[in-house]
Structures are given as C-alpha cells and as structure tokens.
N, C-alpha and C positions, 0 to 999 in steps of 0.2 A: 916209504918205499914207492917209486913211481910204477904206475900199472906196468905189467910185462906185455910183450907184443905177442898177438896172438899168431898162430901158424895154422894154414888150411893144408889138409891131405886129401887128395883126390884119387879115385881109381873108377872103374867103369860101374860100379854098384853104389858106393857110398862117397859123401863128403864128410870129413870130420874137422875137429878144431882142438888145439891144445894150446897151452901157454908156457912156453920155456922149459917144456917138460915132456918126457916120451908118454904121459899119462894122456889119455884121450878124454876131452872135457865134454865133447858133445859129437854126436854121429847122426847124419841123416841119409836115408836111403833115398837115392835120386829118383826111383820110378814110384816111391810111395812117401813124399817129403814131411807128412804129418804123423808118420808111425813112429812109435816109441821103440828104438832099437835096443838102447842100453837098458840092462834090467833095472838099475836104480831108479831110472825115470819111469819105469812101470810101477814100481813099489811106491814112488811118491804119489801115484794117483789112488792110493789105497784110502785116502781120505773121501772117497765117493762112497764108501760103505758107512760113513758117518754123516756125511754132508753131500747128499748126491745131487743137489741143486743149488750151489752158492751162488749168491746175488752179486758178491764182491771178493776179488782176489788179488793179493799182493804177492809178488814174486822177487826175491833179492837174488840177482845173479841170471844172467841173460844168456851166456855161451852161445850155442848155435840155435837157441830157441826152440827146444824139442818140446818141453812142457808147456811154455805159453802158446805156441802153435797147436799142440793137441786140444788144449783148453779152449781156444778160440774157435776151433772147428766143432767140437763136441759139446760144449757149454755155451750155447747162444745165449743164455740168460745172465751170463757172467760178465760183470765189468773187470777188465783185467789190467793191473797195473805192474810193469816190470822195471825193477830199478838196477842199473849196472853203471858200476864206477869206471870202468875203462872204455873211453871213447873209440878206441881201436877195434874193440869187439863189437860195439853198437854200429860202427862202419860197415861191418859184414853182413849185417841183417838182410840185405838182398841177395847176397850169395846163398843164404840159408832159407830164403822164401819166407822169411818173417812177415807177417802182414804189416802195412802201413798202418800208422796212427790213426784211429777213428773213433767215434764217439763211444766205443766201449773196449778200446784196446789201446795202449800206449805204452812206450819205453822211455824211461828217463834216466839221463846221465846224472848220476848223484851218488854219494856215498850211502849203502844200504843200511848201515848201523845208524847213522845220523837221520836218515828218513824215517826208519821205524821210530826212534826215540822222539821226533818231532811232530809226526803225523796227529792230526785231530780225529782222523776217520777211523772207523772200526771195520775190520775185514772178516768175512765169513771163513776164510782159508788164507793162511800166510805160508809161504813156501820158502824155505831158506837153501839155496844151493849156490852159494858164493865161494870159489876157490882161487887161489893162485897157483902157480907151478909147484909151491912147497906145501900146498894144502890148505886148510881153512885158517883164514886170518883170525887172529885173537879178537878182532872187534866183533866177529860173528858167532863167538861162541863163549862169550863171557857170561856171568850170572847177570849183570846189568843189561845185556842185550836181551836174554830171554825173558827177563822180567818186563822189558820194554814190548817185546813181541806178546806177551800175555795181555798187556794193557792195551795193544792195539786190535786185539780179537773181539769181535760180537758176541754176544750170549751164545754160548755153546759152539764158539768158532774152534778152529782146527790150526794146529801149527804142525807143520812137516818139515823136518830138518834131514838132509843128506850129509851124512858123516863119513869119512875115509875110515873104513874098518880097520886098516892097519897102521892107523894113528896110534901112537902109544896112550894118547888121551881119549880115546874113544869111548871107553868104560865110563870114565870119569865125566865126560860131557853127556853121555846117555843118563847118568845119573843126575846130573845137574838139571837136565830139563825135567826129569821125573820129579824132583823136589818142587822145582817151579810151578808143576802143575799138580801138585798134591797127590802123585803117584798114578795120575790118570794119563798113562803113556804106554805105547807098545813099540818094541824095537822089531824091525823086520830086516834079516839079512838078505842080501842079494846071492843069485846063483852063483856068481864067481867068487864071492867071498870078499870082494874088494870093498864094498860099501855096506853102510849099516843105515837104514831109513828109520827115523823115529817120528811116530804119531803121537801127538799130545793134545789133549783138549780140557776144556772146563767143565764143570757139572757132571749129570749123569749119563751124558751123551755115549760115554764108552759101556757102561753096564746096560743100557738100552740095546746098543748093537750086539752085545754078547748075547743077549736073550733072543733077539730076532735076526741073527745073522743070515739063516737060510732065507728068509723072506726078502732081507736088503739085497742079498746077492741075486735072487731072482728077479727083483725089479730094476737091476741095472740093465743098460741097452746092450745089445750084442757086442757092439764095439768096445765098451768097457769091460764086459766079461772076457773079451778076447785079450785086452790089456793087461787086466790084474793077473788072469790065468793063475799060475802056481802060488803067486804071493798071498793071494787070498787065503790059502790054507794056513800061510805062516800068521797072518794077521789072526785068524780066528783062534790058532793055538796060543798066541800072545794074550788074547781075549781071555781064554778059558784059564790061562795061568793067572792073570791078575785077578780074575773075578771067578774063582773056583766054586763059589758057593751060590752064585746067582741062578 
C-alpha cells in the first residue's frame, strides 16, 4: 500500500496532522511547540521512570514529531534516531518545528520494521508509534517485529509501544508484547481511552522501579514530572499489580 497523504489542520492555538482519516496523529501548541499535548505522548514518556537518562533512542514513526522534539530538548545526552516511512510526512518537519539533523538527532526515511530487523546498534529506548489512517500496520505489531525490537535493545533497555485501545486486537497485541518480554511489561490507559501505551523491558529493571518508585519520581526534573502527571500513578499501579510481593 502506498503511503497516505498527510493533512495539516490549523487554528489559532494548534497545528495538527492526520493521515486520510479524522483521527489526529499529532498536535502542536503554537505558543509552546515542544509541549506534549496528546495524553498518549505523555504516557509514552513513562520510560523515564525506568531509564531516566538514555544514551540512545530509536523512534519508529515521526508524525508531527512531538516526542522526538520533547526528547531532543529535555534529554540532551540522548542520541535520537527517528525512522519514518512516508516522505510526505518528513516534508512537513519544518511546519512542526522539528529540529534539523545534527550530530545527535536525525530523521531517516525508511521502513521502520525493516530498520529494526537490520540494525546492528543497541538502543536504550525504542519507541513505536507508527500508524496509517486505518491503524497500526501489521509489520509493526507482529511477533517477529517485537522479537526484533527486543534484540535491538541494550541491557535493561525499554520498549514503548503506542496501541489504539479501540482496535479489536489491542488486548492480543498487549499480551504478545508481554510474552516477548517474559511478563516484564505494564499497560497504561490514556485519559481519553483512545490509546494504550505498553512499556516493556528486560531484566530486573521493572522490579527495581516498583521498589524505588517514589525515589525515582522525586529524581525527575520538574518538566518531566509535569509531563507525566496523572499517568505516573497508572504506571505505579501497574507495577504493583505485576509485582505484588516485591
């Protein structure tokens, strides 16, 4: 299927993007272009409680660049690669004030699933937010893809996946990710109920976060605490449910 044409919607306050669908893929506040407006983007930053200072990040799906921009600004020690399959989406990067490529930030036009399968690099954080107007493509939610994501992570690296909660397969995909990571995963529902963000990892990182959650929250910057807001309590509840005896 050829890439879908992106559409931009403007008003006095915001600039948003969609793909042949009424669903908003990305939204930018004109007077604060680096803020994360959509709740699912804030939930995706929940990895900070597990990996507060990632050295390397891979993001699949650019959209309006909300999460890459936020990470570029607030995680200056992170090397960030974003892979986007649609050249028409990349062509809008200046509209959404996405930083130009530099020594620690780059946008690559490529198939995200193929990129993950072929990369020789290991990333501290791998974020998957690739959608068409119909939802998440099969190539970005197969068991083969999630296995490749796991292989592309560094020791105790984090996978973050945005799923559409109203998709019939959302529960199935959540369980698929959990199985791939030996049960070390937490699902976070968004305020509007439209999305489900799954955080998955390797090793004992999840149990350690469960034990030291308050300390990890307190150690975050004010900007990160404001971003995570209410979703942090959902992550904590998920950890308590996953590790009740810790």
